[in-house]
N, CA, C, O and the ligand as a Tripos MOL2 file, in Angstrom:
@<TRIPOS>MOLECULE
protein
  177   175    45     0     0
PROTEIN
NO_CHARGES

@<TRIPOS>ATOM
      1 N         -27.1040  -22.3380  -81.7050 N.3       1 MET1
      2 CA        -26.7460  -21.1140  -82.4300 C.3       1 MET1
      3 C         -27.6300  -19.9950  -81.8810 C.2       1 MET1
      4 O         -28.8580  -20.0330  -81.9420 O.2       1 MET1
      5 N         -26.9450  -19.0220  -81.3530 N.am      2 TYR2
      6 CA        -27.6740  -17.7820  -80.9020 C.3       2 TYR2
      7 C         -27.4740  -16.5620  -81.8170 C.2       2 TYR2
      8 O         -26.5110  -16.4830  -82.5800 O.2       2 TYR2
      9 N         -28.3720  -15.6630  -81.7150 N.am      3 LYS3
     10 CA        -28.1690  -14.5330  -82.5250 C.3       3 LYS3
     11 C         -28.5690  -13.2340  -81.7170 C.2       3 LYS3
     12 O         -29.3980  -13.2960  -80.8090 O.2       3 LYS3
     13 N         -28.0140  -12.1800  -82.0420 N.am      4 CYS4
     14 CA        -28.1920  -10.9400  -81.3010 C.3       4 CYS4
     15 C         -29.5450  -10.4750  -81.6500 C.2       4 CYS4
     16 O         -29.9280  -10.5180  -82.8190 O.2       4 CYS4
     17 N         -30.3040  -10.0220  -80.6780 N.am      5 ALA5
     18 CA        -31.6460   -9.7060  -80.9180 C.3       5 ALA5
     19 C         -31.7600   -8.2370  -81.4910 C.2       5 ALA5
     20 O         -32.8230   -7.7960  -81.9270 O.2       5 ALA5
     21 N         -30.6480   -7.5540  -81.4580 N.am      6 ARG6
     22 CA        -30.5980   -6.1900  -81.9830 C.3       6 ARG6
     23 C         -30.1860   -6.1980  -83.4210 C.2       6 ARG6
     24 O         -30.8990   -5.7430  -84.3160 O.2       6 ARG6
     25 N         -28.9510   -6.7570  -83.6170 N.am      7 CYS7
     26 CA        -28.3100   -6.5660  -85.0030 C.3       7 CYS7
     27 C         -28.3860   -7.9110  -85.7510 C.2       7 CYS7
     28 O         -28.1010   -7.9810  -86.9460 O.2       7 CYS7
     29 N         -28.7850   -9.0020  -85.0120 N.am      8 ARG8
     30 CA        -28.8540  -10.2830  -85.5490 C.3       8 ARG8
     31 C         -27.6100  -10.9020  -86.0830 C.2       8 ARG8
     32 O         -27.5740  -11.7390  -86.9850 O.2       8 ARG8
     33 N         -26.5260  -10.3750  -85.3960 N.am      9 GLU9
     34 CA        -25.3170  -10.9640  -85.6180 C.3       9 GLU9
     35 C         -25.0350  -12.3260  -84.8200 C.2       9 GLU9
     36 O         -25.2380  -12.4050  -83.6080 O.2       9 GLU9
     37 N         -24.5590  -13.3770  -85.5790 N.am     10 PRO10
     38 CA        -24.4730  -14.6600  -84.8400 C.3      10 PRO10
     39 C         -23.4440  -14.5950  -83.7120 C.2      10 PRO10
     40 O         -22.3210  -14.1040  -83.8320 O.2      10 PRO10
     41 N         -23.9230  -15.1170  -82.6530 N.am     11 ILE11
     42 CA        -23.0420  -15.1720  -81.3270 C.3      11 ILE11
     43 C         -22.2070  -16.5090  -81.3270 C.2      11 ILE11
     44 O         -22.7510  -17.6000  -81.1530 O.2      11 ILE11
     45 N         -20.8890  -16.3620  -81.5280 N.am     12 LEU12
     46 CA        -20.0500  -17.5900  -81.3980 C.3      12 LEU12
     47 C         -19.5460  -17.8890  -80.0970 C.2      12 LEU12
     48 O         -19.0500  -18.9800  -79.8170 O.2      12 LEU12
     49 N         -19.6780  -16.8280  -79.2050 N.am     13 THR13
     50 CA        -19.2240  -17.1450  -77.7790 C.3      13 THR13
     51 C         -20.2500  -18.0570  -77.1710 C.2      13 THR13
     52 O         -21.4310  -18.0360  -77.5200 O.2      13 THR13
     53 N         -19.7610  -18.8660  -76.2430 N.am     14 ASN14
     54 CA        -20.6300  -19.7760  -75.4060 C.3      14 ASN14
     55 C         -21.6310  -18.8340  -74.7240 C.2      14 ASN14
     56 O         -21.2450  -17.9150  -74.0020 O.2      14 ASN14
     57 N         -22.9320  -19.0830  -74.9700 N.am     15 ILE15
     58 CA        -24.0450  -18.3280  -74.3330 C.3      15 ILE15
     59 C         -24.0670  -18.5390  -72.7500 C.2      15 ILE15
     60 O         -24.5900  -17.6970  -72.0200 O.2      15 ILE15
     61 N         -23.5390  -19.5770  -72.3060 N.am     16 ASN16
     62 CA        -23.5730  -19.7240  -70.8980 C.3      16 ASN16
     63 C         -22.4610  -18.9440  -70.0980 C.2      16 ASN16
     64 O         -22.4510  -18.8890  -68.8680 O.2      16 ASN16
     65 N         -21.5710  -18.3740  -70.8750 N.am     17 THR17
     66 CA        -20.6200  -17.4600  -70.1930 C.3      17 THR17
     67 C         -21.3170  -16.2610  -69.6070 C.2      17 THR17
     68 O         -22.1640  -15.6440  -70.2510 O.2      17 THR17
     69 N         -20.9440  -15.9190  -68.3330 N.am     18 VAL18
     70 CA        -21.5450  -14.8310  -67.6420 C.3      18 VAL18
     71 C         -21.1150  -13.5340  -68.3330 C.2      18 VAL18
     72 O         -19.9380  -13.4160  -68.6720 O.2      18 VAL18
     73 N         -22.0070  -12.5450  -68.5650 N.am     19 GLY19
     74 CA        -21.6900  -11.2240  -69.1080 C.3      19 GLY19
     75 C         -21.2520  -11.0600  -70.4670 C.2      19 GLY19
     76 O         -20.5400  -10.1120  -70.7970 O.2      19 GLY19
     77 N         -21.6840  -12.0260  -71.3470 N.am     20 ILE20
     78 CA        -21.2220  -11.8430  -72.7880 C.3      20 ILE20
     79 C         -22.0570  -10.7830  -73.3820 C.2      20 ILE20
     80 O         -23.1890  -10.4950  -72.9940 O.2      20 ILE20
     81 N         -21.3880  -10.1980  -74.3970 N.am     21 GLN21
     82 CA        -22.1700   -9.1120  -75.1550 C.3      21 GLN21
     83 C         -21.8720   -9.4100  -76.6160 C.2      21 GLN21
     84 O         -20.9030  -10.0580  -77.0120 O.2      21 GLN21
     85 N         -22.8410   -8.8480  -77.3890 N.am     22 CYS22
     86 CA        -22.5700   -8.8370  -78.8300 C.3      22 CYS22
     87 C         -21.3780   -8.1220  -79.2150 C.2      22 CYS22
     88 O         -21.2270   -6.9660  -78.8180 O.2      22 CYS22
     89 N         -20.4750   -8.7050  -79.9770 N.am     23 LYS23
     90 CA        -19.2400   -7.9320  -80.3020 C.3      23 LYS23
     91 C         -19.5290   -6.9100  -81.3240 C.2      23 LYS23
     92 O         -18.6740   -6.0640  -81.5840 O.2      23 LYS23
     93 N         -20.6500   -6.9230  -81.9130 N.am     24 ASN24
     94 CA        -20.9270   -6.0060  -82.9660 C.3      24 ASN24
     95 C         -21.5860   -4.8320  -82.4010 C.2      24 ASN24
     96 O         -21.1510   -3.7160  -82.6870 O.2      24 ASN24
     97 N         -22.6740   -4.9810  -81.5630 N.am     25 CYS25
     98 CA        -23.3130   -3.7090  -81.1030 C.3      25 CYS25
     99 C         -23.3980   -3.6260  -79.6360 C.2      25 CYS25
    100 O         -23.9060   -2.6240  -79.1330 O.2      25 CYS25
    101 N         -22.9140   -4.6620  -78.8390 N.am     26 GLY26
    102 CA        -22.8630   -4.5510  -77.4110 C.3      26 GLY26
    103 C         -24.0860   -4.8670  -76.8070 C.2      26 GLY26
    104 O         -24.1880   -4.6130  -75.6070 O.2      26 GLY26
    105 N         -25.1140   -5.4120  -77.4440 N.am     27 SER27
    106 CA        -26.2890   -5.8180  -76.9260 C.3      27 SER27
    107 C         -26.1380   -7.0720  -76.0700 C.2      27 SER27
    108 O         -25.3070   -7.9400  -76.3370 O.2      27 SER27
    109 N         -27.0110   -7.1400  -74.9860 N.am     28 LYS28
    110 CA        -26.9610   -8.4820  -74.1870 C.3      28 LYS28
    111 C         -28.1330   -9.2400  -74.3290 C.2      28 LYS28
    112 O         -28.3760  -10.1650  -73.5540 O.2      28 LYS28
    113 N         -28.9140   -8.9160  -75.2920 N.am     29 VAL29
    114 CA        -30.1400   -9.7170  -75.6100 C.3      29 VAL29
    115 C         -29.9580  -10.5390  -76.8230 C.2      29 VAL29
    116 O         -29.6520  -10.0420  -77.9060 O.2      29 VAL29
    117 N         -30.1650  -11.9100  -76.6180 N.am     30 PHE30
    118 CA        -30.0320  -12.8540  -77.6340 C.3      30 PHE30
    119 C         -31.1860  -13.6960  -77.7770 C.2      30 PHE30
    120 O         -32.0310  -13.8000  -76.8880 O.2      30 PHE30
    121 N         -31.2440  -14.3180  -78.9070 N.am     31 TYR31
    122 CA        -32.4240  -15.3020  -78.9890 C.3      31 TYR31
    123 C         -31.8730  -16.4910  -79.7060 C.2      31 TYR31
    124 O         -30.8980  -16.3650  -80.4470 O.2      31 TYR31
    125 N         -32.4470  -17.6150  -79.5190 N.am     32 LYS32
    126 CA        -31.9060  -18.8820  -79.9330 C.3      32 LYS32
    127 C         -32.4950  -19.0900  -81.3750 C.2      32 LYS32
    128 O         -33.6760  -18.9120  -81.6730 O.2      32 LYS32
    129 N         -31.4780  -19.5000  -82.2350 N.am     33 GLU33
    130 CA        -31.8890  -19.7340  -83.6040 C.3      33 GLU33
    131 C         -32.2670  -21.1520  -83.7650 C.2      33 GLU33
    132 O         -31.4320  -22.0130  -83.4870 O.2      33 GLU33
    133 N         -33.4160  -21.4760  -84.1780 N.am     34 ARG34
    134 CA        -33.7460  -22.9340  -84.4520 C.3      34 ARG34
    135 C         -33.4610  -23.3720  -85.7720 C.2      34 ARG34
    136 O         -33.9270  -22.7970  -86.7560 O.2      34 ARG34
    137 N         -32.6830  -24.4090  -85.8430 N.am     35 PRO35
    138 CA        -32.2260  -24.9250  -87.1660 C.3      35 PRO35
    139 C         -33.3340  -25.4540  -88.0080 C.2      35 PRO35
    140 O         -33.2400  -25.4690  -89.2350 O.2      35 PRO35
    141 N         -34.4540  -25.9180  -87.3300 N.am     36 ASN36
    142 CA        -35.5120  -26.4760  -88.0840 C.3      36 ASN36
    143 C         -36.7750  -25.5450  -88.1720 C.2      36 ASN36
    144 O         -37.9200  -25.9890  -88.2470 O.2      36 ASN36
    145 N         -36.4440  -24.1680  -88.1560 N.am     37 VAL37
    146 CA        -37.6020  -23.3120  -88.1380 C.3      37 VAL37
    147 C         -38.1650  -23.1940  -89.5690 C.2      37 VAL37
    148 O         -39.3290  -22.8540  -89.7780 O.2      37 VAL37
    149 N         -37.3760  -23.4600  -90.4420 N.am     38 LYS38
    150 CA        -37.8680  -23.5080  -91.9140 C.3      38 LYS38
    151 C         -38.4900  -24.7310  -92.2680 C.2      38 LYS38
    152 O         -37.7670  -25.6540  -92.6420 O.2      38 LYS38
    153 N         -39.7050  -24.8820  -92.2110 N.am     39 LYS39
    154 CA        -40.4390  -26.1670  -92.6090 C.3      39 LYS39
    155 C         -40.9440  -26.0680  -93.9330 C.2      39 LYS39
    156 O         -41.5490  -25.0660  -94.3150 O.2      39 LYS39
    157 N         -40.7210  -27.0870  -94.6730 N.am     40 VAL40
    158 CA        -41.3220  -27.0990  -95.9840 C.3      40 VAL40
    159 C         -42.7740  -27.6070  -95.9550 C.2      40 VAL40
    160 O         -43.0810  -28.7250  -95.5400 O.2      40 VAL40
    161 N         -43.6230  -26.7170  -96.4200 N.am     41 VAL41
    162 CA        -45.0880  -27.1270  -96.3790 C.3      41 VAL41
    163 C         -45.5330  -27.2680  -97.8220 C.2      41 VAL41
    164 O         -45.4310  -26.3300  -98.6130 O.2      41 VAL41
    165 N         -45.9870  -28.3560  -98.1280 N.am     42 LYS42
    166 CA        -46.4970  -28.5650  -99.4850 C.3      42 LYS42
    167 C         -47.9320  -27.9950  -99.6150 C.2      42 LYS42
    168 O         -48.8730  -28.4690  -98.9780 O.2      42 LYS42
    169 N         -48.0530  -26.9410 -100.4840 N.am     43 ALA43
    170 CA        -49.3830  -26.4510 -100.7530 C.3      43 ALA43
    171 C         -50.0450  -27.0700 -101.9710 C.2      43 ALA43
    172 O         -49.4370  -27.1170 -103.0400 O.2      43 ALA43
    173 N         -51.1480  -27.4950 -101.8500 N.am     44 ARG44
    174 CA        -51.7930  -28.1130 -103.0110 C.3      44 ARG44
    175 C         -53.1920  -27.8140 -103.1920 C.2      44 ARG44
    176 O         -53.8080  -28.2940 -104.1430 O.2      44 ARG44
    177 ZN        -25.6350   -7.1920  -81.8350 Zn       45 ZN45
@<TRIPOS>BOND
     1     1     2 1
     2     2     3 1
     3     3     4 2
     4     3     5 am
     5     5     6 1
     6     6     7 1
     7     7     8 2
     8     7     9 am
     9     9    10 1
    10    10    11 1
    11    11    12 2
    12    11    13 am
    13    13    14 1
    14    14    15 1
    15    15    16 2
    16    15    17 am
    17    17    18 1
    18    18    19 1
    19    19    20 2
    20    19    21 am
    21    21    22 1
    22    22    23 1
    23    23    24 2
    24    23    25 am
    25    25    26 1
    26    26    27 1
    27    27    28 2
    28    27    29 am
    29    29    30 1
    30    30    31 1
    31    31    32 2
    32    31    33 am
    33    33    34 1
    34    34    35 1
    35    35    36 2
    36    35    37 am
    37    37    38 1
    38    38    39 1
    39    39    40 2
    40    39    41 am
    41    41    42 1
    42    42    43 1
    43    43    44 2
    44    43    45 am
    45    45    46 1
    46    46    47 1
    47    47    48 2
    48    47    49 am
    49    49    50 1
    50    50    51 1
    51    51    52 2
    52    51    53 am
    53    53    54 1
    54    54    55 1
    55    55    56 2
    56    55    57 am
    57    57    58 1
    58    58    59 1
    59    59    60 2
    60    59    61 am
    61    61    62 1
    62    62    63 1
    63    63    64 2
    64    63    65 am
    65    65    66 1
    66    66    67 1
    67    67    68 2
    68    67    69 am
    69    69    70 1
    70    70    71 1
    71    71    72 2
    72    71    73 am
    73    73    74 1
    74    74    75 1
    75    75    76 2
    76    75    77 am
    77    77    78 1
    78    78    79 1
    79    79    80 2
    80    79    81 am
    81    81    82 1
    82    82    83 1
    83    83    84 2
    84    83    85 am
    85    85    86 1
    86    86    87 1
    87    87    88 2
    88    87    89 am
    89    89    90 1
    90    90    91 1
    91    91    92 2
    92    91    93 am
    93    93    94 1
    94    94    95 1
    95    95    96 2
    96    95    97 am
    97    97    98 1
    98    98    99 1
    99    99   100 2
   100    99   101 am
   101   101   102 1
   102   102   103 1
   103   103   104 2
   104   103   105 am
   105   105   106 1
   106   106   107 1
   107   107   108 2
   108   107   109 am
   109   109   110 1
   110   110   111 1
   111   111   112 2
   112   111   113 am
   113   113   114 1
   114   114   115 1
   115   115   116 2
   116   115   117 am
   117   117   118 1
   118   118   119 1
   119   119   120 2
   120   119   121 am
   121   121   122 1
   122   122   123 1
   123   123   124 2
   124   123   125 am
   125   125   126 1
   126   126   127 1
   127   127   128 2
   128   127   129 am
   129   129   130 1
   130   130   131 1
   131   131   132 2
   132   131   133 am
   133   133   134 1
   134   134   135 1
   135   135   136 2
   136   135   137 am
   137   137   138 1
   138   138   139 1
   139   139   140 2
   140   139   141 am
   141   141   142 1
   142   142   143 1
   143   143   144 2
   144   143   145 am
   145   145   146 1
   146   146   147 1
   147   147   148 2
   148   147   149 am
   149   149   150 1
   150   150   151 1
   151   151   152 2
   152   151   153 am
   153   153   154 1
   154   154   155 1
   155   155   156 2
   156   155   157 am
   157   157   158 1
   158   158   159 1
   159   159   160 2
   160   159   161 am
   161   161   162 1
   162   162   163 1
   163   163   164 2
   164   163   165 am
   165   165   166 1
   166   166   167 1
   167   167   168 2
   168   167   169 am
   169   169   170 1
   170   170   171 1
   171   171   172 2
   172   171   173 am
   173   173   174 1
   174   174   175 1
   175   175   176 2
@<TRIPOS>SUBSTRUCTURE
     1 MET1         2 RESIDUE 1 A MET
     2 TYR2         6 RESIDUE 1 A TYR
     3 LYS3        10 RESIDUE 1 A LYS
     4 CYS4        14 RESIDUE 1 A CYS
     5 ALA5        18 RESIDUE 1 A ALA
     6 ARG6        22 RESIDUE 1 A ARG
     7 CYS7        26 RESIDUE 1 A CYS
     8 ARG8        30 RESIDUE 1 A ARG
     9 GLU9        34 RESIDUE 1 A GLU
    10 PRO10       38 RESIDUE 1 A PRO
    11 ILE11       42 RESIDUE 1 A ILE
    12 LEU12       46 RESIDUE 1 A LEU
    13 THR13       50 RESIDUE 1 A THR
    14 ASN14       54 RESIDUE 1 A ASN
    15 ILE15       58 RESIDUE 1 A ILE
    16 ASN16       62 RESIDUE 1 A ASN
    17 THR17       66 RESIDUE 1 A THR
    18 VAL18       70 RESIDUE 1 A VAL
    19 GLY19       74 RESIDUE 1 A GLY
    20 ILE20       78 RESIDUE 1 A ILE
    21 GLN21       82 RESIDUE 1 A GLN
    22 CYS22       86 RESIDUE 1 A CYS
    23 LYS23       90 RESIDUE 1 A LYS
    24 ASN24       94 RESIDUE 1 A ASN
    25 CYS25       98 RESIDUE 1 A CYS
    26 GLY26      102 RESIDUE 1 A GLY
    27 SER27      106 RESIDUE 1 A SER
    28 LYS28      110 RESIDUE 1 A LYS
    29 VAL29      114 RESIDUE 1 A VAL
    30 PHE30      118 RESIDUE 1 A PHE
    31 TYR31      122 RESIDUE 1 A TYR
    32 LYS32      126 RESIDUE 1 A LYS
    33 GLU33      130 RESIDUE 1 A GLU
    34 ARG34      134 RESIDUE 1 A ARG
    35 PRO35      138 RESIDUE 1 A PRO
    36 ASN36      142 RESIDUE 1 A ASN
    37 VAL37      146 RESIDUE 1 A VAL
    38 LYS38      150 RESIDUE 1 A LYS
    39 LYS39      154 RESIDUE 1 A LYS
    40 VAL40      158 RESIDUE 1 A VAL
    41 VAL41      162 RESIDUE 1 A VAL
    42 LYS42      166 RESIDUE 1 A LYS
    43 ALA43      170 RESIDUE 1 A ALA
    44 ARG44      174 RESIDUE 1 A ARG
    45 ZN45       177 GROUP 0 **** ****
């Protein structure tokens, strides 16, 4: 899952396609969303 770096709209197009743009803002900068970025840490 990738997201637009500017507007954070999820990119549904294949990221490997050449010349893709965010359909929302036209940005070409994306970042990869990690599914396991939210880690549960027990504070005690
Ligand atoms: Zn965008």
